[in-house]
Steps between C-alpha positions, in 0.01 A plus 500: 500500500626848420558741786349847515849649460570277201172595334568869558851463354351334191246780458772764531710317239201537266476875561205493738559743784152624593259286700139550607207293612279366775688288757392142557601245762651278229720789387606617846867405450517682169318806635734510803799480266363791295435705812856443622685556172273697265314736734515793257384288205230296674143624536230307684167582338146486637376272224605317186363767266716762667807280458434451128443874452818585687704249299356633173582856602853395592545341158362804317726733698821295483464244222594227750268223621388461859415189695144478630421242768146422611313317771428134457129455431503157660 
């Protein structure tokens, strides 16, 4: 299994350096890693629609993709 740090390193190697979404218990390790290492580039949103809008705005402003993570619907 890949670690949260390893996943983040892979994303960075692909040019992804902006992260937003709605935290979920299954993603707690990844969200904690983002909070510790990417505080300025990590935004917790109120809902999934807000995360998508924020990521789209980031792309339009910078030309770089963002990672959007969402809650598990069960």
